[in-house]
Each structure stands twice: as C-alpha cells, then as structure tokens.
A tleap script that builds the chain and sets N, CA, C and O, in Angstrom:
source leaprc.protein.ff14SB
mol = sequence {
  NMET GLU VAL LYS ARG VAL LEU ALA THR ASP
  ALA ALA LEU GLU LEU ILE GLU LEU LEU LYS
  GLU LYS HIE GLY PRO LEU MET PHE HIE GLN
  SER GLY GLY CYS CYS ASP GLY SER SER PRO
  MET CYS TYR PRO LEU GLY GLU PHE ARG VAL
  GLY GLU SER ASP VAL LEU LEU GLY GLU ILE
  GLY GLY CYS PRO PHE TYR MET SER ARG ASP
  GLN PHE GLU TYR TRP LYS HIE THR GLN LEU
  ILE ILE ASP VAL VAL PRO GLY ARG GLY GLY
  MET PHE SER LEU GLU GLY PRO GLU GLY LYS
  ARG PHE LEU THR ARG SER ARG VAL PHE SER
  ASP GLU GLU GLN LYS ILE LEU LEU GLU GLN
  GLU CILE
}
set mol.1.N position { -46.554 80.949 -62.448 }
set mol.1.CA position { -45.085 80.806 -63.109 }
set mol.1.C position { -44.101 81.040 -62.080 }
set mol.1.O position { -44.083 82.089 -61.436 }
set mol.2.N position { -43.190 79.992 -61.884 }
set mol.2.CA position { -42.020 80.323 -61.017 }
set mol.2.C position { -40.742 80.642 -61.844 }
set mol.2.O position { -40.408 80.037 -62.863 }
set mol.3.N position { -40.073 81.676 -61.265 }
set mol.3.CA position { -38.922 82.031 -61.827 }
set mol.3.C position { -37.856 81.560 -61.028 }
set mol.3.O position { -37.922 81.714 -59.808 }
set mol.4.N position { -36.757 80.934 -61.617 }
set mol.4.CA position { -35.686 80.395 -60.846 }
set mol.4.C position { -34.524 81.368 -61.098 }
set mol.4.O position { -34.325 81.922 -62.179 }
set mol.5.N position { -33.724 81.530 -59.911 }
set mol.5.CA position { -32.520 82.409 -60.109 }
set mol.5.C position { -31.313 81.674 -60.680 }
set mol.5.O position { -30.372 82.252 -61.224 }
set mol.6.N position { -31.408 80.392 -60.521 }
set mol.6.CA position { -30.186 79.560 -61.022 }
set mol.6.C position { -30.722 78.305 -61.657 }
set mol.6.O position { -31.543 77.632 -61.034 }
set mol.7.N position { -30.287 77.922 -62.934 }
set mol.7.CA position { -30.680 76.808 -63.812 }
set mol.7.C position { -29.302 76.025 -64.137 }
set mol.7.O position { -28.191 76.512 -63.924 }
set mol.8.N position { -29.513 74.848 -64.637 }
set mol.8.CA position { -28.361 74.118 -65.141 }
set mol.8.C position { -28.630 73.537 -66.425 }
set mol.8.O position { -29.777 73.176 -66.687 }
set mol.9.N position { -27.684 73.407 -67.267 }
set mol.9.CA position { -27.945 72.758 -68.610 }
set mol.9.C position { -27.797 71.280 -68.441 }
set mol.9.O position { -27.279 70.786 -67.440 }
set mol.10.N position { -28.273 70.578 -69.460 }
set mol.10.CA position { -28.310 69.209 -69.413 }
set mol.10.C position { -26.909 68.599 -69.121 }
set mol.10.O position { -26.785 67.691 -68.299 }
set mol.11.N position { -25.815 69.136 -69.839 }
set mol.11.CA position { -24.594 68.847 -69.483 }
set mol.11.C position { -24.188 69.005 -68.215 }
set mol.11.O position { -23.523 68.113 -67.687 }
set mol.12.N position { -24.488 70.049 -67.593 }
set mol.12.CA position { -24.164 70.275 -66.168 }
set mol.12.C position { -24.787 69.274 -65.355 }
set mol.12.O position { -24.119 68.671 -64.515 }
set mol.13.N position { -26.115 69.021 -65.541 }
set mol.13.CA position { -26.832 68.033 -64.749 }
set mol.13.C position { -26.182 66.640 -64.843 }
set mol.13.O position { -26.075 65.882 -63.879 }
set mol.14.N position { -25.763 66.377 -66.077 }
set mol.14.CA position { -25.039 65.006 -66.163 }
set mol.14.C position { -23.869 64.943 -65.404 }
set mol.14.O position { -23.635 63.916 -64.768 }
set mol.15.N position { -22.903 66.131 -65.371 }
set mol.15.CA position { -21.842 65.980 -64.581 }
set mol.15.C position { -21.986 65.966 -63.047 }
set mol.15.O position { -21.231 65.400 -62.256 }
set mol.16.N position { -23.081 66.685 -62.768 }
set mol.16.CA position { -23.468 66.859 -61.314 }
set mol.16.C position { -23.863 65.300 -60.910 }
set mol.16.O position { -23.359 64.786 -59.911 }
set mol.17.N position { -24.625 64.714 -61.596 }
set mol.17.CA position { -24.989 63.142 -61.371 }
set mol.17.C position { -23.746 62.399 -61.174 }
set mol.17.O position { -23.723 61.643 -60.203 }
set mol.18.N position { -22.603 62.480 -61.990 }
set mol.18.CA position { -21.566 61.684 -61.994 }
set mol.18.C position { -20.732 62.177 -60.755 }
set mol.18.O position { -20.242 61.291 -60.055 }
set mol.19.N position { -20.549 63.278 -60.460 }
set mol.19.CA position { -20.135 63.741 -59.189 }
set mol.19.C position { -20.768 63.347 -57.795 }
set mol.19.O position { -20.150 63.183 -56.742 }
set mol.20.N position { -22.029 63.237 -57.990 }
set mol.20.CA position { -22.653 62.783 -56.778 }
set mol.20.C position { -22.499 61.204 -56.474 }
set mol.20.O position { -22.534 60.696 -55.353 }
set mol.21.N position { -22.329 60.565 -57.640 }
set mol.21.CA position { -21.962 59.056 -57.439 }
set mol.21.C position { -20.613 58.942 -56.913 }
set mol.21.O position { -20.367 58.000 -56.160 }
set mol.22.N position { -19.748 59.745 -57.199 }
set mol.22.CA position { -18.428 59.657 -56.690 }
set mol.22.C position { -18.249 60.155 -55.263 }
set mol.22.O position { -17.520 59.553 -54.475 }
set mol.23.N position { -19.012 61.411 -54.887 }
set mol.23.CA position { -18.556 62.141 -53.754 }
set mol.23.C position { -19.813 62.028 -52.821 }
set mol.23.O position { -19.631 62.193 -51.614 }
set mol.24.N position { -20.996 61.776 -53.260 }
set mol.24.CA position { -22.231 61.802 -52.325 }
set mol.24.C position { -22.884 63.161 -52.584 }
set mol.24.O position { -22.596 63.765 -53.617 }
set mol.25.N position { -23.749 63.674 -51.700 }
set mol.25.CA position { -24.324 64.999 -51.805 }
set mol.25.C position { -23.435 66.104 -52.020 }
set mol.25.O position { -22.322 66.160 -51.498 }
set mol.26.N position { -23.918 67.010 -52.803 }
set mol.26.CA position { -23.056 68.261 -53.248 }
set mol.26.C position { -23.514 69.452 -52.861 }
set mol.26.O position { -24.642 69.491 -52.369 }
set mol.27.N position { -22.793 70.590 -52.990 }
set mol.27.CA position { -23.375 71.926 -52.937 }
set mol.27.C position { -22.550 72.820 -53.826 }
set mol.27.O position { -21.453 72.395 -54.187 }
set mol.28.N position { -22.906 73.873 -54.173 }
set mol.28.CA position { -22.126 74.845 -55.118 }
set mol.28.C position { -22.058 76.203 -54.463 }
set mol.28.O position { -23.005 76.583 -53.775 }
set mol.29.N position { -21.022 76.931 -54.635 }
set mol.29.CA position { -20.973 78.327 -54.230 }
set mol.29.C position { -20.316 78.984 -55.406 }
set mol.29.O position { -19.316 78.505 -55.940 }
set mol.30.N position { -20.898 80.097 -55.802 }
set mol.30.CA position { -20.278 80.937 -56.885 }
set mol.30.C position { -19.275 81.688 -56.381 }
set mol.30.O position { -19.464 82.537 -55.510 }
set mol.31.N position { -17.999 81.394 -56.960 }
set mol.31.CA position { -16.770 82.159 -56.527 }
set mol.31.C position { -16.860 83.734 -56.914 }
set mol.31.O position { -17.335 84.218 -57.942 }
set mol.32.N position { -16.373 84.286 -55.994 }
set mol.32.CA position { -16.402 85.844 -56.228 }
set mol.32.C position { -15.202 86.418 -56.917 }
set mol.32.O position { -15.015 87.635 -56.925 }
set mol.33.N position { -14.435 85.627 -57.459 }
set mol.33.CA position { -13.247 86.033 -58.339 }
set mol.33.C position { -11.994 85.973 -57.686 }
set mol.33.O position { -11.066 86.545 -58.258 }
set mol.34.N position { -11.735 85.336 -56.480 }
set mol.34.CA position { -10.498 85.278 -55.842 }
set mol.34.C position { -9.669 84.068 -56.632 }
set mol.34.O position { -9.531 84.154 -57.853 }
set mol.35.N position { -9.157 83.010 -55.942 }
set mol.35.CA position { -8.317 82.027 -56.607 }
set mol.35.C position { -8.717 81.431 -57.854 }
set mol.35.O position { -7.907 81.257 -58.765 }
set mol.36.N position { -9.905 81.118 -57.933 }
set mol.36.CA position { -10.489 80.430 -59.160 }
set mol.36.C position { -11.360 81.277 -60.001 }
set mol.36.O position { -12.345 80.823 -60.584 }
set mol.37.N position { -10.960 82.605 -60.061 }
set mol.37.CA position { -11.829 83.522 -60.859 }
set mol.37.C position { -13.272 83.657 -60.464 }
set mol.37.O position { -13.535 83.830 -59.274 }
set mol.38.N position { -14.213 83.595 -61.344 }
set mol.38.CA position { -15.553 83.723 -60.860 }
set mol.38.C position { -16.288 82.371 -61.358 }
set mol.38.O position { -17.377 82.478 -61.922 }
set mol.39.N position { -15.758 81.214 -61.174 }
set mol.39.CA position { -16.347 79.944 -61.462 }
set mol.39.C position { -17.182 79.514 -60.346 }
set mol.39.O position { -16.953 79.828 -59.178 }
set mol.40.N position { -18.301 78.681 -60.792 }
set mol.40.CA position { -19.090 78.038 -59.799 }
set mol.40.C position { -18.329 76.912 -59.174 }
set mol.40.O position { -17.872 76.051 -59.926 }
set mol.41.N position { -18.152 76.825 -57.957 }
set mol.41.CA position { -17.377 75.847 -57.224 }
set mol.41.C position { -18.215 74.757 -56.731 }
set mol.41.O position { -19.269 75.080 -56.184 }
set mol.42.N position { -17.937 73.583 -56.829 }
set mol.42.CA position { -18.604 72.285 -56.413 }
set mol.42.C position { -17.869 71.666 -55.355 }
set mol.42.O position { -16.695 71.346 -55.537 }
set mol.43.N position { -18.555 71.432 -54.070 }
set mol.43.CA position { -17.985 70.819 -53.037 }
set mol.43.C position { -18.867 69.643 -52.560 }
set mol.43.O position { -20.024 69.528 -52.964 }
set mol.44.N position { -18.294 68.758 -51.681 }
set mol.44.CA position { -19.220 67.874 -50.893 }
set mol.44.C position { -20.088 68.701 -50.033 }
set mol.44.O position { -19.638 69.706 -49.484 }
set mol.45.N position { -21.222 68.351 -49.903 }
set mol.45.CA position { -22.298 69.073 -49.054 }
set mol.45.C position { -21.616 69.286 -47.662 }
set mol.45.O position { -21.101 68.375 -47.014 }
set mol.46.N position { -21.675 70.608 -47.278 }
set mol.46.CA position { -21.170 70.944 -45.974 }
set mol.46.C position { -19.675 71.250 -45.981 }
set mol.46.O position { -19.201 71.741 -44.956 }
set mol.47.N position { -18.856 71.004 -47.060 }
set mol.47.CA position { -17.530 71.218 -46.959 }
set mol.47.C position { -17.085 72.691 -46.888 }
set mol.47.O position { -16.124 73.091 -46.232 }
set mol.48.N position { -17.897 73.445 -47.639 }
set mol.48.CA position { -17.752 74.906 -47.798 }
set mol.48.C position { -18.784 75.351 -46.731 }
set mol.48.O position { -19.939 74.929 -46.666 }
set mol.49.N position { -18.168 76.334 -45.837 }
set mol.49.CA position { -19.115 76.826 -44.753 }
set mol.49.C position { -19.843 78.005 -45.444 }
set mol.49.O position { -19.232 78.805 -46.154 }
set mol.50.N position { -21.099 78.075 -45.222 }
set mol.50.CA position { -21.961 79.243 -45.547 }
set mol.50.C position { -22.552 79.791 -44.320 }
set mol.50.O position { -22.723 79.107 -43.311 }
set mol.51.N position { -22.863 81.035 -44.416 }
set mol.51.CA position { -23.316 81.877 -43.307 }
set mol.51.C position { -24.298 82.972 -43.666 }
set mol.51.O position { -24.912 82.985 -44.733 }
set mol.52.N position { -24.410 83.850 -42.760 }
set mol.52.CA position { -25.311 84.990 -43.104 }
set mol.52.C position { -24.875 85.819 -44.145 }
set mol.52.O position { -25.721 86.573 -44.627 }
set mol.53.N position { -23.671 85.844 -44.620 }
set mol.53.CA position { -23.230 86.518 -45.760 }
set mol.53.C position { -23.418 85.949 -46.987 }
set mol.53.O position { -22.972 86.528 -47.978 }
set mol.54.N position { -24.131 84.688 -47.113 }
set mol.54.CA position { -24.341 83.939 -48.246 }
set mol.54.C position { -25.768 84.037 -48.477 }
set mol.54.O position { -26.512 84.165 -47.505 }
set mol.55.N position { -26.264 83.987 -49.729 }
set mol.55.CA position { -27.570 83.820 -50.285 }
set mol.55.C position { -27.806 82.474 -50.949 }
set mol.55.O position { -27.008 82.086 -51.802 }
set mol.56.N position { -28.809 81.777 -50.622 }
set mol.56.CA position { -29.326 80.665 -51.216 }
set mol.56.C position { -29.936 80.990 -52.486 }
set mol.56.O position { -31.038 81.534 -52.412 }
set mol.57.N position { -29.402 80.747 -53.771 }
set mol.57.CA position { -30.203 81.114 -54.882 }
set mol.57.C position { -31.118 80.088 -55.470 }
set mol.57.O position { -31.972 80.438 -56.285 }
set mol.58.N position { -30.979 78.752 -55.076 }
set mol.58.CA position { -31.796 77.599 -55.304 }
set mol.58.C position { -31.083 76.463 -55.490 }
set mol.58.O position { -30.014 76.367 -54.887 }
set mol.59.N position { -31.506 75.426 -56.319 }
set mol.59.CA position { -30.799 74.243 -56.291 }
set mol.59.C position { -30.655 73.921 -57.922 }
set mol.59.O position { -31.418 74.335 -58.795 }
set mol.60.N position { -29.561 73.135 -58.097 }
set mol.60.CA position { -29.354 72.515 -59.482 }
set mol.60.C position { -29.001 71.057 -59.272 }
set mol.60.O position { -28.065 70.692 -58.561 }
set mol.61.N position { -29.761 70.295 -59.897 }
set mol.61.CA position { -29.451 68.854 -59.732 }
set mol.61.C position { -29.680 68.377 -58.336 }
set mol.61.O position { -29.068 67.404 -57.895 }
set mol.62.N position { -30.645 69.119 -57.560 }
set mol.62.CA position { -30.872 68.625 -56.183 }
set mol.62.C position { -29.741 69.194 -55.178 }
set mol.62.O position { -29.689 68.828 -54.004 }
set mol.63.N position { -28.896 70.064 -55.709 }
set mol.63.CA position { -27.742 70.608 -54.855 }
set mol.63.C position { -27.972 71.985 -54.574 }
set mol.63.O position { -28.284 72.740 -55.495 }
set mol.64.N position { -27.849 72.421 -53.340 }
set mol.64.CA position { -27.922 73.867 -53.101 }
set mol.64.C position { -26.882 74.724 -53.826 }
set mol.64.O position { -25.714 74.342 -53.898 }
set mol.65.N position { -27.281 75.842 -54.347 }
set mol.65.CA position { -26.428 76.827 -54.829 }
set mol.65.C position { -26.302 78.219 -54.177 }
set mol.65.O position { -27.272 78.977 -54.145 }
set mol.66.N position { -25.102 78.552 -53.657 }
set mol.66.CA position { -24.947 79.813 -52.940 }
set mol.66.C position { -24.172 80.861 -53.697 }
set mol.66.O position { -23.422 80.614 -54.642 }
set mol.67.N position { -24.433 82.120 -53.168 }
set mol.67.CA position { -23.571 83.179 -53.590 }
set mol.67.C position { -23.380 84.191 -52.507 }
set mol.67.O position { -24.321 84.290 -51.719 }
set mol.68.N position { -22.278 85.009 -52.306 }
set mol.68.CA position { -22.099 85.870 -51.195 }
set mol.68.C position { -23.108 86.958 -51.435 }
set mol.68.O position { -23.428 87.288 -52.577 }
set mol.69.N position { -23.633 87.545 -50.294 }
set mol.69.CA position { -24.671 88.540 -50.383 }
set mol.69.C position { -24.118 89.798 -51.038 }
set mol.69.O position { -24.937 90.469 -51.666 }
set mol.70.N position { -22.993 90.180 -50.995 }
set mol.70.CA position { -22.217 91.362 -51.735 }
set mol.70.C position { -22.316 91.086 -53.143 }
set mol.70.O position { -22.683 91.942 -53.948 }
set mol.71.N position { -21.976 89.825 -53.484 }
set mol.71.CA position { -21.979 89.509 -55.040 }
set mol.71.C position { -23.491 89.494 -55.528 }
set mol.71.O position { -23.763 89.977 -56.626 }
set mol.72.N position { -24.412 88.978 -54.774 }
set mol.72.CA position { -25.660 88.847 -55.188 }
set mol.72.C position { -26.216 90.319 -55.606 }
set mol.72.O position { -26.930 90.502 -56.592 }
set mol.73.N position { -25.836 91.225 -54.819 }
set mol.73.CA position { -26.380 92.568 -55.050 }
set mol.73.C position { -26.050 93.029 -56.472 }
set mol.73.O position { -26.776 93.845 -57.039 }
set mol.74.N position { -25.048 92.554 -57.005 }
set mol.74.CA position { -24.504 92.971 -58.433 }
set mol.74.C position { -25.228 91.962 -59.436 }
set mol.74.O position { -25.365 92.341 -60.599 }
set mol.75.N position { -25.690 90.731 -59.072 }
set mol.75.CA position { -26.201 89.773 -59.890 }
set mol.75.C position { -27.671 89.515 -59.802 }
set mol.75.O position { -28.268 88.711 -60.519 }
set mol.76.N position { -28.256 90.319 -58.794 }
set mol.76.CA position { -29.680 89.891 -58.555 }
set mol.76.C position { -30.537 90.180 -59.738 }
set mol.76.O position { -31.632 89.619 -59.722 }
set mol.77.N position { -30.269 90.937 -60.756 }
set mol.77.CA position { -31.141 91.036 -61.927 }
set mol.77.C position { -30.914 89.992 -63.009 }
set mol.77.O position { -31.528 90.028 -64.075 }
set mol.78.N position { -30.042 89.087 -62.714 }
set mol.78.CA position { -29.709 88.105 -63.777 }
set mol.78.C position { -29.946 86.556 -63.218 }
set mol.78.O position { -29.865 86.184 -62.047 }
set mol.79.N position { -30.208 85.898 -64.189 }
set mol.79.CA position { -30.482 84.467 -63.938 }
set mol.79.C position { -29.105 83.727 -64.433 }
set mol.79.O position { -28.572 83.831 -65.537 }
set mol.80.N position { -28.736 83.054 -63.454 }
set mol.80.CA position { -27.462 82.359 -63.605 }
set mol.80.C position { -27.633 80.898 -64.255 }
set mol.80.O position { -28.293 80.085 -63.607 }
set mol.81.N position { -27.133 80.538 -65.385 }
set mol.81.CA position { -27.238 79.270 -66.035 }
set mol.81.C position { -25.890 78.566 -65.936 }
set mol.81.O position { -24.888 79.066 -66.448 }
set mol.82.N position { -25.863 77.469 -65.314 }
set mol.82.CA position { -24.680 76.660 -65.006 }
set mol.82.C position { -24.390 75.735 -66.182 }
set mol.82.O position { -25.222 74.889 -66.510 }
set mol.83.N position { -23.264 75.870 -66.807 }
set mol.83.CA position { -23.036 75.013 -67.908 }
set mol.83.C position { -21.745 74.175 -67.726 }
set mol.83.O position { -21.140 74.324 -66.665 }
set mol.84.N position { -21.276 73.337 -68.618 }
set mol.84.CA position { -20.087 72.757 -68.644 }
set mol.84.C position { -19.259 72.972 -69.879 }
set mol.84.O position { -19.815 73.110 -70.969 }
set mol.85.N position { -18.003 73.006 -69.757 }
set mol.85.CA position { -17.118 73.266 -71.016 }
set mol.85.C position { -15.866 72.406 -70.697 }
set mol.85.O position { -15.580 72.109 -69.537 }
set mol.86.N position { -15.123 72.012 -71.777 }
set mol.86.CA position { -13.945 71.185 -71.589 }
set mol.86.C position { -12.894 72.117 -70.921 }
set mol.86.O position { -12.830 73.333 -71.101 }
set mol.87.N position { -12.110 71.401 -70.154 }
set mol.87.CA position { -11.143 72.196 -69.442 }
set mol.87.C position { -10.925 71.752 -67.860 }
set mol.87.O position { -11.694 70.955 -67.323 }
set mol.88.N position { -9.907 72.291 -67.234 }
set mol.88.CA position { -9.795 72.188 -65.984 }
set mol.88.C position { -10.476 73.074 -64.887 }
set mol.88.O position { -10.304 74.293 -64.882 }
set mol.89.N position { -11.201 72.477 -64.018 }
set mol.89.CA position { -12.115 73.350 -63.253 }
set mol.89.C position { -11.121 73.921 -62.155 }
set mol.89.O position { -9.904 73.740 -62.141 }
set mol.90.N position { -11.863 74.642 -61.242 }
set mol.90.CA position { -11.131 75.366 -60.241 }
set mol.90.C position { -10.343 74.259 -59.237 }
set mol.90.O position { -10.805 73.124 -59.126 }
set mol.91.N position { -9.228 74.631 -58.576 }
set mol.91.CA position { -8.469 73.772 -57.937 }
set mol.91.C position { -9.101 73.141 -56.823 }
set mol.91.O position { -8.691 72.036 -56.467 }
set mol.92.N position { -10.161 73.767 -56.152 }
set mol.92.CA position { -10.856 73.284 -54.977 }
set mol.92.C position { -12.108 72.660 -55.503 }
set mol.92.O position { -12.765 71.966 -54.727 }
set mol.93.N position { -12.506 72.825 -56.716 }
set mol.93.CA position { -13.832 72.262 -57.106 }
set mol.93.C position { -13.654 70.852 -57.589 }
set mol.93.O position { -12.622 70.506 -58.165 }
set mol.94.N position { -14.706 69.996 -57.345 }
set mol.94.CA position { -14.783 68.605 -57.474 }
set mol.94.C position { -14.562 68.163 -59.022 }
set mol.94.O position { -13.935 67.151 -59.336 }
set mol.95.N position { -15.124 68.998 -59.886 }
set mol.95.CA position { -15.109 68.500 -61.246 }
set mol.95.C position { -13.588 68.641 -61.960 }
set mol.95.O position { -13.404 68.280 -63.123 }
set mol.96.N position { -12.724 69.103 -61.280 }
set mol.96.CA position { -11.340 69.206 -61.875 }
set mol.96.C position { -10.776 67.969 -62.550 }
set mol.96.O position { -10.289 68.012 -63.680 }
set mol.97.N position { -10.864 66.768 -61.758 }
set mol.97.CA position { -10.223 65.538 -62.498 }
set mol.97.C position { -10.917 65.010 -63.641 }
set mol.97.O position { -10.398 64.125 -64.320 }
set mol.98.N position { -12.168 65.533 -63.934 }
set mol.98.CA position { -13.013 65.011 -65.030 }
set mol.98.C position { -12.748 65.583 -66.340 }
set mol.98.O position { -13.356 65.123 -67.307 }
set mol.99.N position { -11.862 66.589 -66.498 }
set mol.99.CA position { -11.442 67.268 -67.773 }
set mol.99.C position { -12.630 68.101 -68.111 }
set mol.99.O position { -12.755 68.444 -69.286 }
set mol.100.N position { -13.472 68.452 -67.279 }
set mol.100.CA position { -14.461 69.524 -67.712 }
set mol.100.C position { -14.564 70.518 -66.449 }
set mol.100.O position { -14.078 70.215 -65.359 }
set mol.101.N position { -15.230 71.716 -66.684 }
set mol.101.CA position { -15.438 72.584 -65.707 }
set mol.101.C position { -16.706 73.308 -65.836 }
set mol.101.O position { -17.178 73.570 -66.943 }
set mol.102.N position { -17.341 73.680 -64.599 }
set mol.102.CA position { -18.495 74.334 -64.587 }
set mol.102.C position { -18.289 75.731 -64.977 }
set mol.102.O position { -17.224 76.296 -64.726 }
set mol.103.N position { -19.361 76.378 -65.644 }
set mol.103.CA position { -19.126 77.731 -66.120 }
set mol.103.C position { -20.500 78.383 -65.911 }
set mol.103.O position { -21.561 77.786 -66.091 }
set mol.104.N position { -20.388 79.650 -65.520 }
set mol.104.CA position { -21.644 80.459 -65.346 }
set mol.104.C position { -21.928 81.320 -66.513 }
set mol.104.O position { -21.104 82.129 -66.937 }
set mol.105.N position { -23.082 81.145 -67.021 }
set mol.105.CA position { -23.557 82.035 -68.032 }
set mol.105.C position { -24.648 82.817 -67.429 }
set mol.105.O position { -25.142 82.370 -66.393 }
set mol.106.N position { -25.097 83.915 -67.918 }
set mol.106.CA position { -26.266 84.715 -67.319 }
set mol.106.C position { -27.053 85.405 -68.354 }
set mol.106.O position { -26.569 85.645 -69.460 }
set mol.107.N position { -28.226 85.724 -68.032 }
set mol.107.CA position { -29.165 86.629 -68.799 }
set mol.107.C position { -29.837 87.490 -67.973 }
set mol.107.O position { -30.088 87.091 -66.835 }
set mol.108.N position { -30.196 88.633 -68.319 }
set mol.108.CA position { -31.013 89.601 -67.548 }
set mol.108.C position { -32.388 89.185 -67.526 }
set mol.108.O position { -32.927 88.832 -68.576 }
set mol.109.N position { -33.077 89.191 -66.318 }
set mol.109.CA position { -34.419 88.791 -66.166 }
set mol.109.C position { -35.206 89.927 -66.856 }
set mol.109.O position { -34.825 91.096 -66.803 }
set mol.110.N position { -36.339 89.526 -67.515 }
set mol.110.CA position { -37.312 90.528 -68.064 }
set mol.110.C position { -37.912 91.097 -66.863 }
set mol.110.O position { -37.767 90.672 -65.717 }
set mol.111.N position { -38.707 92.258 -67.301 }
set mol.111.CA position { -39.504 93.020 -66.334 }
set mol.111.C position { -40.539 92.146 -65.661 }
set mol.111.O position { -40.702 92.240 -64.445 }
set mol.112.N position { -41.248 91.300 -66.392 }
set mol.112.CA position { -42.157 90.362 -65.972 }
set mol.112.C position { -41.571 89.328 -64.840 }
set mol.112.O position { -42.184 89.071 -63.803 }
set mol.113.N position { -40.441 88.834 -65.147 }
set mol.113.CA position { -39.674 87.906 -64.336 }
set mol.113.C position { -39.440 88.653 -62.997 }
set mol.113.O position { -39.672 88.146 -61.900 }
set mol.114.N position { -38.929 89.982 -63.198 }
set mol.114.CA position { -38.536 90.619 -62.023 }
set mol.114.C position { -39.730 90.787 -61.065 }
set mol.114.O position { -39.610 90.620 -59.851 }
set mol.115.N position { -40.893 91.125 -61.665 }
set mol.115.CA position { -42.220 91.221 -60.842 }
set mol.115.C position { -42.331 89.785 -60.133 }
set mol.115.O position { -42.417 89.711 -58.907 }
set mol.116.N position { -42.327 88.815 -60.831 }
set mol.116.CA position { -42.596 87.483 -60.335 }
set mol.116.C position { -41.581 87.085 -59.196 }
set mol.116.O position { -41.971 86.473 -58.202 }
set mol.117.N position { -40.409 87.412 -59.356 }
set mol.117.CA position { -39.368 87.314 -58.297 }
set mol.117.C position { -39.614 87.860 -57.075 }
set mol.117.O position { -39.475 87.248 -56.017 }
set mol.118.N position { -40.078 89.308 -57.211 }
set mol.118.CA position { -40.599 90.120 -56.032 }
set mol.118.C position { -41.788 89.396 -55.260 }
set mol.118.O position { -41.863 89.278 -54.037 }
set mol.119.N position { -42.621 88.973 -56.117 }
set mol.119.CA position { -43.792 88.352 -55.520 }
set mol.119.C position { -43.365 86.935 -54.805 }
set mol.119.O position { -43.958 86.573 -53.789 }
set mol.120.N position { -42.408 86.223 -55.328 }
set mol.120.CA position { -41.981 84.918 -54.792 }
set mol.120.C position { -41.367 85.192 -53.419 }
set mol.120.O position { -41.574 84.400 -52.500 }
set mol.121.N position { -40.600 86.316 -53.242 }
set mol.121.CA position { -39.727 86.616 -51.929 }
set mol.121.C position { -40.651 87.173 -51.008 }
set mol.121.O position { -40.244 87.222 -49.847 }
set mol.122.N position { -41.957 87.666 -51.262 }
set mol.122.CA position { -42.652 88.124 -50.203 }
set mol.122.C position { -43.177 87.008 -49.252 }
set mol.122.O position { -43.825 87.307 -48.250 }
savepdb mol mol.pdb
quit
C-alpha cells in the first residue's frame, strides 16, 4: 500500500486540467501564510523557484506539489487534500480569474500510515 502526502479532489483535478489547457504544465507550492494566507498556489511549471529549502510532497493531476521544509516539519503528520471552492484565488495563483480557488484541507495520518510513510522514505 502506498500512502500519499498530497491528494486532490475531483473538483481540483478538473480545475487543474482546465488550467493546464490554458497555461501548459503546472506546479504547486503550499503558501506559508504570507501575502495569500496559506493557500496552495498554482504556477506555470518552473515559474516559482524551488530549492533545497523546499520539499516535494508528490503530484496532483500530474503537477509537482512543494512545501517549504520548515512548514513541512509542522505538517509532516498530515495528508494534504487539495480542493476547490468558489471565490478568488491568491493574486499570484493561476486559478484567480476562474472564480474558484484552491483550498488545502488536511487529515492526520493513522499510525499505520505513518509506519508506511517511514518505509517509503527509506
């Protein structure tokens, strides 16, 4: 059994496909609470520079999803579930003009899932 650190709802996957049609390959970075709160931010692939201070959590809709290493230390016990709700997205995020915004929901991993995650990382 594989445990994923980040998932997307069907609504989020639909919006990702629409954005990929308009903008090409995409990437996500979980905002740490600055200008746009703590929203998942969607960018054209490579537009947001990631480095050693970022962790690749996985992919949603074929798009890499990153988070800062410091923030990951707080969230490593949770699975992120990226969803979509009506409203205006972050000012730098591509979904803004669509009248929808990405939203991060989360749930705590079970003890069994934590064990599997440790094995996956070895």
